[in-house]
Residue frames relative to the residue before (quaternion, step in Angstrom):
aa qw qx qy qz dx dy dz
M 1.0000 0.0000 0.0000 0.0000 0.00 0.00 0.00
I 0.6541 0.5258 -0.2111 0.5012 3.48 0.94 -1.14
L 0.6431 0.5175 -0.2955 0.4809 3.53 0.89 -1.01
R 0.7157 0.4622 -0.3004 0.4288 3.45 0.72 -1.00
V 0.5926 0.5516 -0.3425 0.4766 3.72 0.98 -0.66
L 0.6470 0.5301 -0.2882 0.4661 3.52 1.00 -1.15
I 0.7021 0.4484 -0.3122 0.4566 3.63 0.82 -0.97
K 0.6031 0.5481 -0.3585 0.4553 3.68 1.01 -0.65
G 0.6028 0.5316 -0.3449 0.4849 3.64 1.00 -1.07
I 0.6830 0.4938 -0.3310 0.4243 3.72 0.70 -1.01
E 0.6351 0.5371 -0.3035 0.4649 3.56 0.93 -1.04
M 0.6538 0.5090 -0.2993 0.4731 3.60 0.79 -0.97
Y 0.7122 0.4428 -0.2862 0.4636 3.62 0.71 -0.98
R 0.6283 0.5027 -0.3605 0.4718 3.56 0.99 -0.50
S 0.6522 0.5429 -0.3224 0.4194 3.53 0.87 -0.77
V 0.6552 0.5114 -0.2661 0.4882 3.42 1.07 -1.09
S 0.6775 0.4977 -0.2837 0.4613 3.57 0.91 -0.91
I 0.5828 0.5556 -0.3372 0.4878 3.59 1.12 -0.43
V 0.6853 0.4715 -0.2755 0.4818 3.57 0.80 -1.03
I 0.6884 0.4766 -0.2988 0.4579 3.60 0.78 -0.99
L 0.5918 0.5943 -0.3016 0.4533 3.61 1.13 -0.84
S 0.6909 0.4589 -0.2541 0.4974 3.65 0.88 -1.18
L 0.6578 0.4657 -0.3618 0.4686 3.62 0.85 -0.67
I 0.6727 0.5048 -0.3356 0.4243 3.62 0.91 -0.76
L 0.6688 0.5273 -0.2598 0.4551 3.52 1.14 -0.67
S 0.4188 0.6877 -0.4442 0.3930 3.57 1.36 0.08
G 0.4286 -0.7424 0.4128 0.3077 3.51 1.32 -0.51
C 0.7137 0.3759 -0.2833 0.5188 3.66 1.16 0.06
V 0.0231 0.7642 -0.6426 0.0506 3.33 -1.32 0.71
G 0.3752 0.7476 -0.4958 0.2337 3.61 -0.95 0.58
L 0.3011 -0.6873 0.6257 0.2133 3.53 -1.42 -0.17
A 0.2534 0.7828 -0.4908 0.2868 3.67 -0.04 1.40
V 0.1066 -0.7329 0.6606 0.1227 3.48 -1.24 0.39
G 0.1271 0.8252 -0.5391 0.1107 3.72 -0.85 0.87
T 0.4795 -0.6417 0.5238 0.2896 3.40 -1.39 0.07
Y 0.2069 -0.7794 0.5872 0.0699 3.48 -1.39 0.55
G 0.2834 0.7928 -0.5191 0.1476 3.58 -0.90 0.64
K 0.6809 -0.4966 0.3470 0.4115 3.43 -1.32 -0.09
T 0.0224 -0.7624 0.6468 -0.0011 3.49 -1.35 0.85
E 0.2263 -0.8034 0.5207 0.1793 3.46 -1.05 -0.11
R 0.1947 -0.7860 0.5766 0.1090 3.56 -1.17 0.44
A 0.2988 -0.7718 0.5325 0.1776 3.46 -0.91 0.91
R 0.0073 -0.8131 0.5813 -0.0300 3.70 -0.86 0.73
T 0.1387 -0.7634 0.6224 0.1028 3.37 -1.37 0.58
D 0.6485 0.5104 -0.2500 0.5064 3.43 1.53 -0.10
F 0.3690 0.7450 -0.4787 0.2822 3.55 0.62 1.10
R 0.2004 -0.7449 0.6299 0.0903 3.58 -1.29 0.61
L 0.2343 -0.7935 0.5425 0.1456 3.54 -0.66 0.99
I 0.1364 -0.7453 0.6290 0.1743 3.41 -1.34 0.38
K 0.5679 -0.6361 0.3610 0.3776 3.62 -1.03 0.23
E 0.5081 0.5210 -0.5144 0.4537 3.44 0.47 1.38
R 0.5478 -0.6585 0.4140 0.3081 3.62 -0.66 1.00
N 0.8550 0.0746 -0.0836 0.5064 3.61 -0.93 0.90
Q 0.5854 0.5498 -0.3942 0.4469 3.73 1.19 0.55
F 0.1838 -0.7720 0.5988 0.1079 3.63 -0.98 0.61
H 0.4902 -0.5832 0.5489 0.3439 3.52 -1.29 0.44
F 0.5688 -0.6086 0.4373 0.3388 3.63 -1.17 0.60
S 0.6903 0.4266 -0.3156 0.4919 3.54 0.92 -0.79
K 0.3739 -0.6926 0.5644 0.2491 3.65 -1.10 0.68
T 0.1367 -0.7476 0.6490 0.0358 3.44 -1.53 0.51
Y 0.2400 -0.7649 0.5708 0.1777 3.46 -1.17 0.40
E 0.3171 0.7615 -0.5011 0.2618 3.50 1.30 0.53
W 0.4196 -0.7078 0.5012 0.2678 3.55 -1.17 0.40
Y 0.1880 -0.7670 0.5999 0.1288 3.60 -0.70 1.12
T 0.4061 -0.6351 0.6157 0.2294 3.47 -1.39 0.70
E 0.6587 -0.4806 0.4092 0.4095 3.37 -1.42 0.25
E 0.6143 0.5040 -0.3509 0.4955 3.70 1.13 -0.76
D 0.6508 0.4932 -0.3842 0.4307 3.64 0.69 -0.68
I 0.6651 0.4794 -0.3520 0.4515 3.68 0.80 -0.84
I 0.6936 0.4569 -0.3255 0.4519 3.68 0.89 -0.75
E 0.5575 0.5639 -0.3981 0.4614 3.61 1.21 -0.53
H 0.7160 0.4514 -0.2767 0.4550 3.58 0.91 -0.90
W 0.8524 0.2186 -0.1001 0.4644 3.59 0.61 -1.00
G 0.5588 -0.5830 0.4139 0.4200 3.58 1.24 -0.28
E 0.7225 -0.4331 0.3444 0.4144 3.45 -1.22 -0.26
P 0.4375 -0.7262 0.4482 0.2833 3.53 -0.79 1.00
E 0.5869 -0.5612 0.4537 0.3672 3.59 -1.32 0.47
A 0.8174 -0.0388 0.0114 0.5747 3.58 0.96 -0.54
V 0.1846 -0.7470 0.6258 0.1276 3.62 -1.27 0.42
D 0.0279 -0.8089 0.5860 -0.0384 3.52 -0.84 0.97
N 0.2520 -0.7454 0.5867 0.1915 3.58 -1.24 0.24
L 0.0540 -0.8061 0.5871 -0.0510 3.50 -0.95 0.98
K 0.7722 -0.2270 0.0378 0.5923 3.58 -0.14 1.35
E 0.8452 -0.1454 0.1090 0.5026 3.64 -0.45 -1.06
C 0.6154 0.5875 -0.2696 0.4511 3.49 1.33 0.09
K 0.2591 -0.6639 0.6801 0.1718 3.51 -1.27 0.73
V 0.1640 -0.7842 0.5973 0.0366 3.61 -0.87 0.96
L 0.1639 -0.7485 0.6415 0.0365 3.51 -0.92 1.11
I 0.1165 -0.8406 0.5283 0.0266 3.60 -0.54 1.27
Y 0.0799 -0.7787 0.6220 0.0187 3.60 -0.74 0.93
K 0.3169 -0.7467 0.5378 0.2297 3.61 -0.75 0.95
D 0.1296 -0.8289 0.5435 0.0273 3.61 -0.98 0.74
G 0.7915 -0.2925 0.1487 0.5157 3.59 0.62 1.15
I 0.6794 -0.5306 0.3761 0.3398 3.40 -1.51 0.30
S 0.2328 -0.7607 0.5755 0.1893 3.76 -0.84 0.67
W 0.2610 -0.7502 0.6050 0.0547 3.43 -1.26 0.92
A 0.0150 -0.7511 0.6597 0.0189 3.52 -1.39 0.60
G 0.3420 0.7297 -0.5480 0.2242 3.61 -1.12 0.49
V 0.5051 -0.5833 0.5411 0.3344 3.41 -1.43 -0.49
G 0.0194 -0.7951 0.6061 0.0111 3.44 -1.34 0.32
A 0.2165 -0.7351 0.6242 0.1522 3.57 -1.29 0.28
F 0.2290 -0.7192 0.6418 0.1359 3.43 -1.32 0.81
L 0.0116 -0.8175 0.5740 -0.0453 3.55 -0.34 1.17
G 0.8187 -0.1280 -0.0047 0.5597 3.50 -0.27 1.37
I 0.7856 -0.2959 0.1766 0.5138 3.70 -0.24 -1.01
A 0.7121 0.4426 -0.3076 0.4499 3.57 1.29 0.30
P 0.3779 -0.7404 0.5234 0.1873 3.52 -0.75 1.16
V 0.1462 -0.7841 0.6014 0.0455 3.54 -0.93 0.90
P 0.0207 -0.8514 0.5240 -0.0010 3.64 0.11 1.21
L 0.0756 -0.7553 0.6476 0.0657 3.57 -1.24 0.69
L 0.1009 0.8445 -0.4954 0.1768 3.50 0.31 1.56
I 0.0189 -0.7435 0.6574 0.1214 3.57 -1.21 0.31
P 0.5562 -0.6229 0.4432 0.3258 3.54 -1.24 0.67
T 0.1592 -0.8409 0.5164 0.0291 3.62 -0.83 1.08
G 0.7778 -0.1915 0.1359 0.5830 3.60 1.29 0.05
T 0.5406 -0.5736 0.4723 0.3946 3.54 -1.00 -0.96
Y 0.3871 -0.6049 0.6156 0.3246 3.55 -1.25 0.56
K 0.1844 -0.7395 0.6467 0.0289 3.36 -1.57 0.72
N 0.1946 -0.6896 0.6786 0.1614 3.37 -1.41 0.53
R 0.0947 -0.8219 0.5610 -0.0287 3.64 -0.68 1.23
F 0.2178 -0.7784 0.5824 0.0867 3.49 -0.64 1.27
Y 0.1432 -0.7615 0.6216 0.1147 3.69 -0.77 0.83
L 0.1248 -0.7903 0.5998 -0.0043 3.53 -0.84 1.39
K 0.0448 -0.7562 0.6528 0.0070 3.48 -1.08 0.80
N 0.8356 0.0298 -0.0393 0.5471 3.69 -0.75 0.94
G 0.7232 -0.5064 0.2191 0.4153 3.50 1.22 0.70
L 0.6808 0.4370 -0.2628 0.5258 3.47 1.51 0.01
A 0.4918 -0.6495 0.5048 0.2854 3.62 -1.12 0.87
I 0.1018 -0.8248 0.5551 0.0348 3.56 -0.39 1.31
G 0.8080 0.0231 -0.0257 0.5882 3.48 1.27 -0.20
L 0.2099 -0.7360 0.6298 0.1325 3.45 -1.42 0.29
V 0.0291 -0.7532 0.6461 0.1202 3.67 -0.92 0.62
Q 0.2083 -0.7726 0.5963 0.0646 3.58 -0.95 1.11
E 0.2109 -0.7400 0.6261 0.1265 3.56 -0.98 0.77
Y 0.1147 0.7774 -0.6084 0.1110 3.58 -1.09 0.94
G 0.5834 -0.5851 0.4459 0.3441 3.58 -1.29 0.18
E 0.0938 0.7914 -0.5963 0.0965 3.48 -0.93 0.78
I 0.5478 -0.5802 0.5021 0.3335 3.48 -1.30 0.42
G 0.3076 -0.7793 0.5256 0.1478 3.56 -0.69 1.07
R 0.7451 -0.1534 0.1599 0.6291 3.62 0.72 -0.97
Y 0.0178 0.7650 -0.6438 0.0027 3.46 -1.43 0.69
V 0.2212 -0.7346 0.6250 0.1444 3.51 -1.29 0.41
G 0.5546 0.5842 -0.4082 0.4295 3.55 -0.59 1.11
Y 0.4654 -0.6381 0.5472 0.2773 3.37 -1.55 -0.47
T 0.1085 0.8149 -0.5682 0.0374 3.56 -0.63 0.84
C 0.2052 -0.7202 0.6453 0.1510 3.64 -1.37 0.32
G 0.3615 0.7012 -0.5729 0.2221 3.55 -0.99 0.82
S 0.7909 0.2811 -0.1992 0.5058 3.57 -1.20 0.39
N 0.6469 -0.5479 0.3188 0.4240 3.61 1.10 0.68
E 0.7656 0.3186 -0.2153 0.5157 3.64 1.10 0.40
C 0.2678 -0.7702 0.5646 0.1279 3.51 -1.09 0.72
S 0.0343 0.7937 -0.6068 0.0246 3.56 -1.08 0.69
T 0.2498 -0.6899 0.6588 0.1661 3.33 -1.55 0.38
S 0.1264 -0.7996 0.5871 0.0007 3.52 -1.09 0.84
T 0.2144 -0.7646 0.5946 0.1260 3.63 -1.02 0.77
G 0.7505 -0.4274 0.2363 0.4453 3.57 1.09 0.36
E 0.4002 0.7251 -0.4497 0.3345 3.52 1.41 0.07
K 0.5674 -0.5910 0.4277 0.3820 3.68 -1.15 0.69
T 0.2636 -0.8140 0.4941 0.1545 3.61 -0.79 0.89
N 0.7571 0.2980 -0.1867 0.5506 3.63 1.30 -0.15
Y 0.1134 -0.8314 0.5417 0.0505 3.55 -0.86 0.90
N 0.3255 0.8171 -0.4347 0.1933 3.41 1.51 0.06
K 0.5593 0.6495 -0.3581 0.3703 3.64 1.04 -0.98
R 0.7028 0.4746 -0.2419 0.4715 3.45 0.77 -1.30
D 0.6383 0.5375 -0.3031 0.4602 3.55 1.00 -0.84
S 0.6933 0.4799 -0.2790 0.4595 3.57 0.91 -0.85
E 0.6253 0.5184 -0.3321 0.4796 3.56 1.18 -0.52
E 0.6608 0.4692 -0.3342 0.4812 3.51 1.07 -0.65
A 0.6170 0.5287 -0.3609 0.4578 3.62 1.13 -0.59
I 0.6267 0.5271 -0.3377 0.4641 3.70 0.91 -0.88
E 0.6519 0.5218 -0.3231 0.4454 3.57 0.96 -0.88
R 0.6405 0.5085 -0.2615 0.5126 3.57 1.07 -0.90
W 0.7078 0.4578 -0.3090 0.4404 3.63 0.70 -0.85
C 0.7772 0.3974 -0.1630 0.4599 3.60 0.86 -1.12
T 0.5107 0.6007 -0.4647 0.4030 3.82 1.04 0.45
K 0.6522 -0.4759 0.3762 0.4545 3.56 -1.18 -0.12
Y 0.4272 0.6801 -0.4878 0.3419 3.69 1.27 -0.20
D 0.4320 -0.6933 0.5338 0.2186 3.55 -1.11 0.99
V 0.2646 -0.7941 0.5377 0.1007 3.58 -0.27 1.40
F 0.6663 0.5485 -0.2995 0.4068 3.53 1.08 -0.56
A 0.5025 0.6401 -0.3897 0.4312 3.50 1.42 -0.18
D 0.6610 0.5606 -0.3029 0.3963 3.49 0.95 -0.76
N 0.7448 0.4520 -0.1839 0.4551 3.50 1.26 -0.70
């Protein structure tokens, strides 16, 4: 009887230890509350692979044609025009927005679906001069967190400025300005 109780105790200890260890190994710890939503990033240094919404790890500055993009990713979900640009739009999964808390080692998200993420290629004179990728990102948070080999404290300031940068890039790409003169 005592042996059975001892074995059960060891099994319970081992199970609890595995759960705690797996949470700790997630690499994040802290006490914070924040917002989460869609943001975007402008890029000119992308390299496509032949799988929709996937990129090669190495960067390149080669010029892709519309035909190259369609050959790699297939037909876009939508095509649009913006000033001097033709825009190829590829959907890239469900986008989410909401709030969340990080309590010790456990994230507690409260998110709702808000649409879709998109990859938008901006073409001028038949060549892709830029890409804007949408993705999910923490917008603001209050608290203290450690993760990705760094710790930080935030008092609610905006943590990501990429959306403004991408709007400026699109304006630059799609005006009469000769983007090819820079390269």
